[in-house]
MARSETOR-753343 format. One record per residue (C-alpha): x, z, y; residue number from 1. Coordinates in Angstrom, 3 decimals. Layout:
MARSETOR-753343
{east->X up->Z north->Y i->NUM}
...
This chain:
MARSETOR-753343
{east->0.000 up->0.000 north->0.000 i->1}
{east->1.010 up->-0.361 north->3.645 i->2}
{east->3.089 up->2.339 north->5.321 i->3}
{east->0.918 up->5.162 north->6.591 i->4}
{east->0.026 up->5.055 north->10.269 i->5}
{east->-1.479 up->7.808 north->12.435 i->6}
{east->-5.174 up->8.265 north->11.674 i->7}
{east->-6.112 up->7.825 north->15.353 i->8}
{east->-4.303 up->4.469 north->15.424 i->9}
{east->-6.095 up->3.239 north->12.308 i->10}
{east->-9.483 up->4.384 north->13.650 i->11}
{east->-8.863 up->2.645 north->16.989 i->12}
{east->-7.907 up->-0.568 north->15.186 i->13}
{east->-11.063 up->-0.485 north->13.081 i->14}
{east->-13.210 up->0.166 north->16.167 i->15}
{east->-11.587 up->-2.756 north->17.960 i->16}
{east->-12.049 up->-5.152 north->15.061 i->17}
{east->-15.617 up->-4.235 north->14.220 i->18}
{east->-16.807 up->-4.087 north->10.619 i->19}
{east->-18.043 up->-7.095 north->8.661 i->20}
{east->-20.187 up->-6.196 north->5.669 i->21}
{east->-20.122 up->-8.750 north->2.890 i->22}
{east->-23.088 up->-11.018 north->2.197 i->23}
{east->-24.759 up->-10.856 north->-1.201 i->24}
{east->-26.047 up->-13.926 north->-2.998 i->25}
{east->-24.843 up->-17.282 north->-4.264 i->26}
{east->-22.355 up->-18.485 north->-1.665 i->27}
{east->-20.494 up->-21.786 north->-1.699 i->28}
{east->-16.810 up->-21.331 north->-2.527 i->29}
{east->-14.502 up->-22.212 north->0.365 i->30}
{east->-10.728 up->-22.394 north->0.431 i->31}
{east->-8.238 up->-22.396 north->3.307 i->32}
{east->-6.542 up->-25.793 north->3.623 i->33}
{east->-3.160 up->-24.292 north->4.481 i->34}
{east->-3.201 up->-22.309 north->1.232 i->35}
{east->-4.173 up->-25.433 north->-0.703 i->36}
{east->-1.280 up->-27.502 north->0.644 i->37}
{east->1.775 up->-25.289 north->0.424 i->38}
{east->3.575 up->-22.924 north->-2.006 i->39}
{east->2.334 up->-19.456 north->-1.086 i->40}
{east->1.690 up->-17.885 north->-4.524 i->41}
{east->3.290 up->-17.340 north->-7.897 i->42}
{east->1.841 up->-19.678 north->-10.533 i->43}
{east->2.992 up->-17.467 north->-13.416 i->44}
{east->1.095 up->-14.662 north->-15.151 i->45}
{east->4.355 up->-12.787 north->-15.656 i->46}
{east->5.568 up->-10.680 north->-12.733 i->47}
{east->7.579 up->-12.757 north->-10.271 i->48}
{east->10.165 up->-11.105 north->-8.038 i->49}
{east->12.198 up->-14.193 north->-7.100 i->50}
{east->11.217 up->-15.289 north->-3.562 i->51}
{east->9.784 up->-18.649 north->-2.569 i->52}
{east->12.013 up->-20.364 north->0.003 i->53}
{east->10.395 up->-23.680 north->0.874 i->54}
{east->11.431 up->-26.205 north->3.527 i->55}
{east->10.054 up->-29.695 north->4.054 i->56}
{east->10.567 up->-31.406 north->7.385 i->57}
{east->9.499 up->-29.007 north->10.115 i->58}
{east->7.512 up->-26.825 north->7.722 i->59}
{east->9.111 up->-23.769 north->6.177 i->60}
{east->7.714 up->-20.874 north->4.163 i->61}
{east->9.330 up->-17.705 north->2.876 i->62}
{east->7.427 up->-15.484 north->0.427 i->63}
{east->8.909 up->-12.184 north->-0.745 i->64}
{east->7.730 up->-9.650 north->-3.301 i->65}
{east->8.531 up->-6.029 north->-4.091 i->66}
{east->9.650 up->-5.043 north->-7.609 i->67}
{east->6.849 up->-2.498 north->-8.010 i->68}
{east->4.011 up->-5.026 north->-7.803 i->69}
{east->5.559 up->-8.494 north->-7.926 i->70}
{east->4.457 up->-11.528 north->-5.933 i->71}
{east->0.786 up->-12.262 north->-5.303 i->72}
{east->-0.411 up->-14.840 north->-7.821 i->73}
{east->-2.740 up->-17.807 north->-7.559 i->74}
{east->-5.328 up->-15.695 north->-9.427 i->75}
{east->-4.975 up->-12.974 north->-6.793 i->76}
{east->-5.740 up->-15.650 north->-4.184 i->77}
{east->-9.328 up->-15.657 north->-5.498 i->78}
{east->-9.852 up->-12.630 north->-3.231 i->79}
{east->-8.910 up->-14.784 north->-0.230 i->80}
{east->-11.262 up->-17.560 north->-1.381 i->81}
{east->-14.017 up->-14.930 north->-1.554 i->82}
{east->-13.118 up->-13.733 north->1.963 i->83}
{east->-13.052 up->-17.280 north->3.380 i->84}
{east->-16.416 up->-18.009 north->1.770 i->85}
{east->-17.924 up->-14.866 north->3.280 i->86}
{east->-16.614 up->-15.604 north->6.775 i->87}
{east->-17.755 up->-19.244 north->6.808 i->88}
{east->-21.199 up->-18.348 north->5.452 i->89}
{east->-21.671 up->-15.694 north->8.134 i->90}
{east->-20.343 up->-17.889 north->10.933 i->91}
{east->-22.638 up->-20.775 north->9.966 i->92}
{east->-25.580 up->-18.348 north->9.974 i->93}
{east->-24.701 up->-17.202 north->13.491 i->94}
{east->-23.440 up->-13.787 north->12.409 i->95}
{east->-20.370 up->-12.201 north->13.918 i->96}
{east->-17.317 up->-11.937 north->11.671 i->97}
{east->-14.264 up->-9.721 north->11.551 i->98}
{east->-10.911 up->-9.297 north->9.834 i->99}
{east->-12.119 up->-5.846 north->8.747 i->100}
{east->-14.361 up->-6.415 north->5.726 i->101}
{east->-16.371 up->-3.999 north->3.625 i->102}
{east->-17.598 up->-4.927 north->0.160 i->103}
{east->-17.770 up->-3.740 north->-3.427 i->104}
{east->-15.436 up->-4.709 north->-6.269 i->105}
{east->-18.503 up->-5.963 north->-8.146 i->106}
{east->-19.245 up->-8.567 north->-5.461 i->107}
{east->-15.713 up->-9.989 north->-5.565 i->108}
{east->-15.604 up->-10.001 north->-9.366 i->109}
{east->-19.019 up->-11.642 north->-9.692 i->110}
{east->-18.207 up->-14.304 north->-7.094 i->111}
{east->-14.959 up->-15.258 north->-8.824 i->112}
{east->-16.514 up->-15.365 north->-12.290 i->113}
{east->-14.759 up->-12.282 north->-13.627 i->114}
{east->-16.161 up->-9.579 north->-15.833 i->115}
{east->-17.255 up->-6.288 north->-14.315 i->116}
{east->-15.839 up->-3.865 north->-16.870 i->117}
{east->-13.395 up->-1.091 north->-16.048 i->118}
{east->-10.371 up->-3.232 north->-16.928 i->119}
{east->-11.505 up->-5.948 north->-14.496 i->120}
{east->-11.855 up->-3.370 north->-11.723 i->121}
{east->-8.322 up->-2.166 north->-12.441 i->122}
{east->-7.010 up->-5.752 north->-12.348 i->123}
{east->-8.721 up->-6.303 north->-9.011 i->124}
{east->-7.013 up->-3.235 north->-7.569 i->125}
{east->-3.665 up->-4.501 north->-8.867 i->126}
{east->-4.380 up->-7.860 north->-7.211 i->127}
{east->-5.145 up->-6.133 north->-3.910 i->128}
{east->-1.849 up->-4.246 north->-4.177 i->129}
{east->0.069 up->-7.504 north->-4.739 i->130}
{east->-1.709 up->-9.199 north->-1.843 i->131}
{east->-0.859 up->-6.272 north->0.414 i->132}
{east->2.778 up->-5.901 north->-0.636 i->133}
{east->3.682 up->-9.622 north->-0.676 i->134}
{east->5.108 up->-10.697 north->2.685 i->135}
{east->4.986 up->-14.219 north->4.087 i->136}
{east->6.865 up->-15.792 north->6.984 i->137}
{east->6.051 up->-19.349 north->8.018 i->138}
{east->6.265 up->-21.936 north->10.780 i->139}
{east->2.818 up->-23.333 north->9.928 i->140}
{east->0.500 up->-23.353 north->12.939 i->141}
{east->3.278 up->-22.119 north->15.218 i->142}
{east->4.010 up->-24.061 north->18.405 i->143}
{east->7.691 up->-24.461 north->17.543 i->144}
{east->9.273 up->-24.777 north->14.107 i->145}
{east->11.761 up->-21.999 north->14.888 i->146}
{east->8.973 up->-19.563 north->15.656 i->147}
{east->7.685 up->-17.540 north->12.748 i->148}
{east->4.569 up->-15.629 north->11.874 i->149}
{east->5.143 up->-12.835 north->9.373 i->150}
{east->2.263 up->-11.118 north->7.598 i->151}
{east->0.889 up->-9.821 north->4.294 i->152}
{east->-2.167 up->-11.394 north->2.718 i->153}
{east->-3.986 up->-8.094 north->3.244 i->154}
{east->-2.858 up->-5.814 north->6.053 i->155}
{east->-4.255 up->-2.792 north->4.266 i->156}
{east->-7.058 up->-1.830 north->1.909 i->157}
{east->-8.700 up->1.389 north->0.825 i->158}
{east->-11.335 up->2.669 north->-1.572 i->159}
{east->-14.399 up->4.331 north->-0.070 i->160}
{east->-16.139 up->7.372 north->-1.605 i->161}
{east->-18.970 up->9.637 north->-0.573 i->162}
{east->-18.796 up->13.395 north->-0.124 i->163}
{east->-19.030 up->13.910 north->-3.880 i->164}
{east->-16.259 up->11.447 north->-4.645 i->165}
{east->-18.568 up->8.698 north->-5.886 i->166}
{east->-17.336 up->5.163 north->-5.114 i->167}
{east->-18.991 up->3.324 north->-2.227 i->168}
{east->-16.863 up->0.185 north->-2.164 i->169}
{east->-13.670 up->-1.003 north->-0.529 i->170}
{east->-12.450 up->-1.946 north->2.922 i->171}
{east->-9.739 up->-4.482 north->3.613 i->172}
{east->-8.161 up->-5.994 north->6.707 i->173}
{east->-7.195 up->-9.659 north->6.652 i->174}
{east->-4.122 up->-10.891 north->8.572 i->175}
{east->-4.762 up->-12.721 north->11.824 i->176}
{east->-2.905 up->-15.847 north->10.570 i->177}
{east->-5.343 up->-16.273 north->7.675 i->178}
{east->-8.441 up->-15.322 north->9.665 i->179}
{east->-7.621 up->-17.722 north->12.511 i->180}
{east->-7.379 up->-20.589 north->10.032 i->181}
{east->-10.767 up->-19.734 north->8.534 i->182}
{east->-12.766 up->-19.493 north->11.759 i->183}
{east->-11.534 up->-22.978 north->12.687 i->184}
{east->-14.028 up->-25.186 north->10.815 i->185}
{east->-11.451 up->-27.950 north->10.290 i->186}
{east->-9.200 up->-25.729 north->8.153 i->187}
{east->-11.640 up->-24.870 north->5.330 i->188}
{east->-12.831 up->-26.967 north->2.375 i->189}
{east->-15.575 up->-26.356 north->-0.176 i->190}
{east->-14.255 up->-26.202 north->-3.742 i->191}
{east->-15.921 up->-26.599 north->-7.127 i->192}
{east->-16.982 up->-23.249 north->-8.608 i->193}
{east->-15.530 up->-24.487 north->-11.907 i->194}
{east->-12.146 up->-23.804 north->-10.289 i->195}
{east->-12.511 up->-20.153 north->-11.265 i->196}
{east->-12.730 up->-21.193 north->-14.926 i->197}
{east->-9.249 up->-22.759 north->-14.849 i->198}
{east->-6.910 up->-20.460 north->-16.769 i->199}
{east->-3.517 up->-22.039 north->-16.032 i->200}
{east->-1.605 up->-21.346 north->-12.842 i->201}
{east->-0.415 up->-24.939 north->-12.550 i->202}
{east->-3.947 up->-26.250 north->-13.191 i->203}
{east->-5.284 up->-24.079 north->-10.405 i->204}
{east->-2.547 up->-25.096 north->-7.971 i->205}
{east->-2.923 up->-28.765 north->-8.865 i->206}
{east->-6.701 up->-28.650 north->-8.332 i->207}
{east->-6.244 up->-27.190 north->-4.868 i->208}
{east->-3.741 up->-29.806 north->-3.759 i->209}
{east->-5.811 up->-32.618 north->-5.319 i->210}
{east->-8.966 up->-31.324 north->-3.571 i->211}
{east->-7.098 up->-31.064 north->-0.272 i->212}
{east->-5.538 up->-34.544 north->-0.330 i->213}
{east->-7.888 up->-36.513 north->-2.584 i->214}
{east->-11.144 up->-35.199 north->-1.183 i->215}
{east->-13.886 up->-37.697 north->-1.908 i->216}
{east->-11.985 up->-40.797 north->-0.835 i->217}
{east->-12.987 up->-43.853 north->-2.921 i->218}
{east->-9.346 up->-44.841 north->-3.349 i->219}
{east->-8.121 up->-41.371 north->-4.209 i->220}
{east->-4.543 up->-40.289 north->-3.548 i->221}
{east->-1.240 up->-40.009 north->-5.361 i->222}
{east->1.927 up->-37.910 north->-5.391 i->223}
{east->5.390 up->-38.371 north->-6.822 i->224}
{east->5.885 up->-35.770 north->-9.572 i->225}
{east->9.201 up->-34.619 north->-8.120 i->226}
{east->7.497 up->-34.128 north->-4.744 i->227}
{east->4.741 up->-32.079 north->-6.389 i->228}
{east->7.346 up->-29.963 north->-8.149 i->229}
{east->8.967 up->-29.138 north->-4.814 i->230}
{east->5.634 up->-28.295 north->-3.185 i->231}
{east->4.556 up->-26.022 north->-6.044 i->232}
{east->7.319 up->-23.436 north->-5.591 i->233}
{east->7.351 up->-23.086 north->-9.393 i->234}
{east->10.418 up->-21.624 north->-11.092 i->235}
{east->10.213 up->-24.044 north->-14.030 i->236}
{east->12.646 up->-27.000 north->-13.991 i->237}
{east->11.340 up->-30.454 north->-13.076 i->238}
{east->11.411 up->-31.616 north->-16.708 i->239}
{east->9.122 up->-28.775 north->-17.835 i->240}
{east->6.900 up->-29.185 north->-14.765 i->241}
{east->6.420 up->-32.898 north->-15.507 i->242}
{east->5.617 up->-32.117 north->-19.151 i->243}
{east->2.972 up->-29.606 north->-18.085 i->244}
{east->1.405 up->-32.051 north->-15.614 i->245}
{east->1.174 up->-34.672 north->-18.379 i->246}
{east->-0.759 up->-32.156 north->-20.476 i->247}
{east->-3.211 up->-31.547 north->-17.625 i->248}
{east->-3.702 up->-35.306 north->-17.234 i->249}
{east->-4.279 up->-35.706 north->-20.961 i->250}
{east->-6.916 up->-32.951 north->-20.948 i->251}
{east->-8.473 up->-34.230 north->-17.700 i->252}
{east->-8.613 up->-30.564 north->-16.803 i->253}
{east->-9.438 up->-30.680 north->-13.084 i->254}
{east->-13.167 up->-30.468 north->-12.239 i->255}
{east->-14.448 up->-33.408 north->-10.232 i->256}
{east->-11.351 up->-35.612 north->-10.485 i->257}
{east->-9.962 up->-38.294 north->-12.769 i->258}
{east->-6.194 up->-38.146 north->-13.252 i->259}
{east->-3.682 up->-40.770 north->-14.337 i->260}
{east->0.090 up->-41.292 north->-14.355 i->261}
{east->2.177 up->-44.354 north->-13.687 i->262}
{east->5.877 up->-45.172 north->-13.493 i->263}
{east->7.525 up->-47.303 north->-10.846 i->264}
{east->11.177 up->-47.674 north->-9.901 i->265}
{east->12.089 up->-45.020 north->-12.446 i->266}
{east->9.818 up->-42.354 north->-10.930 i->267}
{east->6.665 up->-40.792 north->-12.318 i->268}
{east->3.584 up->-40.554 north->-10.101 i->269}
{east->0.291 up->-38.669 north->-10.394 i->270}
{east->-2.842 up->-40.526 north->-9.265 i->271}
{east->-6.195 up->-38.840 north->-8.739 i->272}
{east->-9.626 up->-39.972 north->-7.608 i->273}
{east->-12.928 up->-38.119 north->-7.206 i->274}
{east->-15.510 up->-38.722 north->-9.908 i->275}
{east->-18.945 up->-40.002 north->-8.848 i->276}
{east->-21.278 up->-37.086 north->-8.184 i->277}
{east->-24.167 up->-36.869 north->-10.645 i->278}
{east->-27.340 up->-35.495 north->-9.037 i->279}
{east->-28.435 up->-33.683 north->-12.223 i->280}
{east->-25.000 up->-32.175 north->-12.675 i->281}
{east->-25.001 up->-30.935 north->-9.088 i->282}
{east->-28.463 up->-29.382 north->-9.486 i->283}
{east->-27.473 up->-27.613 north->-12.707 i->284}
{east->-24.328 up->-26.230 north->-11.101 i->285}
{east->-26.390 up->-24.947 north->-8.193 i->286}
{east->-28.616 up->-23.122 north->-10.681 i->287}
{east->-25.508 up->-21.822 north->-12.478 i->288}
{east->-26.408 up->-23.750 north->-15.624 i->289}
{east->-23.797 up->-25.459 north->-17.767 i->290}
{east->-23.681 up->-29.184 north->-16.915 i->291}
{east->-24.611 up->-31.614 north->-19.692 i->292}
{east->-21.654 up->-33.440 north->-21.217 i->293}
{east->-22.742 up->-37.081 north->-21.458 i->294}
{east->-19.478 up->-38.411 north->-22.792 i->295}
{east->-19.820 up->-40.464 north->-26.012 i->296}
């Protein structure tokens, strides 16, 4: 957790921010475009301590972890997708929003398709600890590439209890860098709820970058595999990364997109294009029913 600050200071900060209480119900899932484009999270399920030090052109990112918790993972980022979805939903409904959010673990777990047993609650708390203890410094959205913005994915979080010690929920404070990107409508994209069913870290990362760059363009998009490897921040060597991507293409594992590979001038390239949207499929997803598989 964050270093303790004087109680009066924390109370003043909360009063200044105002409190946003989470919205219940079936919300569309929204993701922050900056988080979809760049290497901010560990893609491994094993604890990662090694930092991410990424530089491409004028963009640079440094992500550091502490040994106690390890680096925030792409599964932990589901909490940020939940937060972005809450903020956009409230803003579009004309409600005021805030970086200080109050919710229950159940709401986050249900939104992200997790179970609600005791072990899932414990995993959520571990995720919140990783999000709070992972530090990021970046030039993204700074006026000059040499300027930096340093933050943690969650400034602080705490469990709430009543006078008898019974749980009431949790409070968390989002960093200004993340919040500012969310309240700008141009920096958020809706994602397929089937994203939460993806079990592999690379699959999840690849879906986000495909959704960000491929969108619903008729012609799709493509990336050189070596370029993708650099953007992923993964610790695996390029040869292993390419092998894993080929497996994802073979399984056609990304919801809403068709994937293919080609080779030109001795380099391997991933191509992706959005699948046509089926009206029945969309309606069934909205009702949280399993879509019908019409493949022969």
